Structure formats: structure tokens, C-alpha cells
DRENGUZA-291966 format. One record per residue (C-alpha): residue number from 1; x, z, y. Coordinates in steps of 0.25 Angstrom, whole numbers, plus 5000, padded with zeros to 4 digits. Layout:
// residues N
{node NUM, {X, Z, Y}}
...
//
This chain:
// residues 184
{node 1, {6084, 5263, 4389}}
{node 2, {6082, 5253, 4378}}
{node 3, {6093, 5243, 4376}}
{node 4, {6089, 5231, 4368}}
{node 5, {6093, 5216, 4365}}
{node 6, {6089, 5207, 4354}}
{node 7, {6103, 5202, 4352}}
{node 8, {6115, 5210, 4347}}
{node 9, {6127, 5212, 4355}}
{node 10, {6120, 5212, 4368}}
{node 11, {6126, 5226, 4371}}
{node 12, {6114, 5235, 4368}}
{node 13, {6122, 5246, 4361}}
{node 14, {6134, 5245, 4370}}
{node 15, {6125, 5246, 4382}}
{node 16, {6117, 5258, 4376}}
{node 17, {6130, 5266, 4373}}
{node 18, {6136, 5262, 4386}}
{node 19, {6124, 5267, 4394}}
{node 20, {6124, 5280, 4386}}
{node 21, {6138, 5282, 4389}}
{node 22, {6137, 5278, 4404}}
{node 23, {6125, 5288, 4406}}
{node 24, {6133, 5299, 4400}}
{node 25, {6145, 5296, 4409}}
{node 26, {6136, 5295, 4422}}
{node 27, {6127, 5307, 4419}}
{node 28, {6134, 5316, 4410}}
{node 29, {6122, 5325, 4408}}
{node 30, {6113, 5314, 4404}}
{node 31, {6108, 5314, 4390}}
{node 32, {6109, 5300, 4383}}
{node 33, {6102, 5295, 4370}}
{node 34, {6105, 5283, 4363}}
{node 35, {6095, 5277, 4354}}
{node 36, {6100, 5267, 4344}}
{node 37, {6088, 5258, 4340}}
{node 38, {6097, 5248, 4331}}
{node 39, {6094, 5255, 4318}}
{node 40, {6102, 5244, 4311}}
{node 41, {6116, 5246, 4318}}
{node 42, {6115, 5259, 4325}}
{node 43, {6125, 5254, 4335}}
{node 44, {6123, 5263, 4347}}
{node 45, {6122, 5275, 4338}}
{node 46, {6135, 5272, 4331}}
{node 47, {6142, 5268, 4344}}
{node 48, {6137, 5280, 4352}}
{node 49, {6143, 5289, 4341}}
{node 50, {6156, 5282, 4342}}
{node 51, {6156, 5283, 4357}}
{node 52, {6152, 5298, 4356}}
{node 53, {6141, 5297, 4366}}
{node 54, {6134, 5310, 4369}}
{node 55, {6119, 5306, 4365}}
{node 56, {6107, 5314, 4366}}
{node 57, {6094, 5313, 4358}}
{node 58, {6084, 5303, 4365}}
{node 59, {6074, 5314, 4368}}
{node 60, {6085, 5322, 4376}}
{node 61, {6091, 5310, 4383}}
{node 62, {6090, 5306, 4398}}
{node 63, {6095, 5292, 4394}}
{node 64, {6091, 5285, 4381}}
{node 65, {6098, 5272, 4378}}
{node 66, {6092, 5264, 4366}}
{node 67, {6100, 5253, 4359}}
{node 68, {6090, 5243, 4355}}
{node 69, {6099, 5235, 4345}}
{node 70, {6096, 5220, 4343}}
{node 71, {6086, 5222, 4331}}
{node 72, {6078, 5234, 4336}}
{node 73, {6063, 5232, 4333}}
{node 74, {6056, 5243, 4340}}
{node 75, {6059, 5237, 4354}}
{node 76, {6045, 5240, 4360}}
{node 77, {6045, 5254, 4355}}
{node 78, {6058, 5257, 4361}}
{node 79, {6055, 5249, 4374}}
{node 80, {6043, 5257, 4376}}
{node 81, {6051, 5270, 4377}}
{node 82, {6062, 5264, 4385}}
{node 83, {6063, 5266, 4400}}
{node 84, {6072, 5254, 4401}}
{node 85, {6075, 5242, 4391}}
{node 86, {6088, 5234, 4392}}
{node 87, {6088, 5221, 4386}}
{node 88, {6103, 5217, 4384}}
{node 89, {6106, 5202, 4383}}
{node 90, {6119, 5195, 4383}}
{node 91, {6119, 5182, 4392}}
{node 92, {6120, 5172, 4381}}
{node 93, {6111, 5160, 4376}}
{node 94, {6107, 5167, 4363}}
{node 95, {6105, 5181, 4368}}
{node 96, {6096, 5178, 4380}}
{node 97, {6085, 5171, 4373}}
{node 98, {6084, 5181, 4362}}
{node 99, {6084, 5192, 4372}}
{node 100, {6073, 5185, 4380}}
{node 101, {6065, 5184, 4368}}
{node 102, {6067, 5199, 4365}}
{node 103, {6063, 5203, 4379}}
{node 104, {6051, 5194, 4379}}
{node 105, {6046, 5199, 4366}}
{node 106, {6050, 5213, 4365}}
{node 107, {6053, 5218, 4379}}
{node 108, {6042, 5211, 4388}}
{node 109, {6033, 5223, 4388}}
{node 110, {6044, 5231, 4393}}
{node 111, {6050, 5221, 4403}}
{node 112, {6048, 5231, 4415}}
{node 113, {6058, 5240, 4409}}
{node 114, {6067, 5230, 4402}}
{node 115, {6080, 5225, 4409}}
{node 116, {6089, 5213, 4404}}
{node 117, {6103, 5217, 4403}}
{node 118, {6113, 5206, 4401}}
{node 119, {6125, 5211, 4393}}
{node 120, {6139, 5205, 4389}}
{node 121, {6139, 5197, 4401}}
{node 122, {6152, 5189, 4402}}
{node 123, {6158, 5191, 4416}}
{node 124, {6164, 5177, 4416}}
{node 125, {6152, 5169, 4412}}
{node 126, {6144, 5162, 4423}}
{node 127, {6132, 5160, 4413}}
{node 128, {6132, 5175, 4410}}
{node 129, {6131, 5177, 4425}}
{node 130, {6120, 5167, 4427}}
{node 131, {6112, 5174, 4415}}
{node 132, {6114, 5188, 4420}}
{node 133, {6111, 5184, 4434}}
{node 134, {6099, 5176, 4431}}
{node 135, {6103, 5163, 4438}}
{node 136, {6100, 5149, 4435}}
{node 137, {6094, 5146, 4421}}
{node 138, {6095, 5161, 4418}}
{node 139, {6086, 5166, 4429}}
{node 140, {6074, 5171, 4420}}
{node 141, {6080, 5174, 4407}}
{node 142, {6072, 5187, 4405}}
{node 143, {6060, 5184, 4413}}
{node 144, {6051, 5196, 4415}}
{node 145, {6063, 5206, 4413}}
{node 146, {6072, 5212, 4423}}
{node 147, {6087, 5208, 4421}}
{node 148, {6097, 5218, 4425}}
{node 149, {6106, 5215, 4437}}
{node 150, {6118, 5221, 4430}}
{node 151, {6123, 5216, 4416}}
{node 152, {6134, 5220, 4406}}
{node 153, {6146, 5212, 4405}}
{node 154, {6153, 5208, 4392}}
{node 155, {6166, 5216, 4394}}
{node 156, {6176, 5222, 4384}}
{node 157, {6173, 5235, 4390}}
{node 158, {6160, 5236, 4383}}
{node 159, {6166, 5234, 4370}}
{node 160, {6176, 5245, 4373}}
{node 161, {6165, 5254, 4377}}
{node 162, {6158, 5252, 4364}}
{node 163, {6171, 5257, 4357}}
{node 164, {6176, 5267, 4366}}
{node 165, {6164, 5272, 4374}}
{node 166, {6172, 5271, 4387}}
{node 167, {6168, 5262, 4399}}
{node 168, {6177, 5255, 4408}}
{node 169, {6174, 5256, 4423}}
{node 170, {6168, 5242, 4422}}
{node 171, {6158, 5244, 4411}}
{node 172, {6154, 5258, 4417}}
{node 173, {6151, 5251, 4430}}
{node 174, {6143, 5240, 4424}}
{node 175, {6135, 5249, 4414}}
{node 176, {6132, 5258, 4425}}
{node 177, {6126, 5247, 4434}}
{node 178, {6118, 5242, 4422}}
{node 179, {6113, 5256, 4418}}
{node 180, {6109, 5260, 4432}}
{node 181, {6102, 5247, 4434}}
{node 182, {6094, 5249, 4421}}
{node 183, {6090, 5263, 4425}}
{node 184, {6083, 5258, 4437}}
//
């Protein structure tokens, strides 16, 4: 699974790490690999070490999560190899147009295996709800791409996970729904 997004702070690294941890909890015998494509920051590599994730080499893994980083240049090469591509996007006025452009220029040939996942969705914002639900003016934001029915809220719990590697019941439930949807 390749997790990409053309803006920083859309949750790519946290999502890859959380999926890796979640798979290990759900299927203890699964072999999980994490591929960090952000060779400038190496965020997922550093955080995986601090979270003490048990990772396998990609060639031995049942699940491979690729953290695309915001400045990754070899998108087409990685997208070709991926079974699923996840474009993370926060529901904001500056993030959406940048990610629409990225989707249409970099991911269009892979639209059939790309899913748009809204992240950092504020639970008390009616505009965020309209965006993720695709209602009103937000009906066709990523035309030609499939939008996930689930999304990731902006909760303090995700920041806690990034530092401790521990899920709250709320984040575990939300991430499980998202991961299962992306596996279909």
C-alpha cells in the first residue's frame, strides 16, 4: 500500500505506522514491512524505531506500507508496484487544490487502485463533514477517483499514538474501519 499526498502534515507517516502496528495486533503472525520513500526526512524510519515495531524486509512481508512523503519524485514507479494507493488529503482550502492537481497529474494512470482518504477531519466542522461526504459544492472534488467512505478524524489520540505507539479504543476502531475498506 503506497500512502502519498503532495502536502505535508496530511498524516501519511502516522497512517503508515498506525496501519503497520494495527496489522501486527490483528494478525500477530503477519510480516509487515515499512518502506520510507521520504529520503530527506526519513520520518517513518525514525518513528518505527522509536515505536519498536517488528518489521520484516519487504521481500518477506505479507503487508507492505510505503510512506510516500510530500516530496517523493518516483511516484509512477512506486504506484506501478503498489496494490493500493492512498492519497491522503486534509479537508482544507489550500490542501484540496494541491492534491487534486497531484491526483490528476501523477495518479491518473492508477485511478483504479487509488483511494482518496480524508485525514485530520474536525468532528465539529460542518464544512469538513460536507467535504468528506461530498455534498453541495464538494460533490466532485476528485473526479475519476474513488473516495473512501471512512475518514480519519483529527484527534489528540493520533498524536499520542505517534509518541507512544498505543491506540485508544476510538482510534483502533476508526483505523480498523479504514484499513478494512482499503483492503477491498
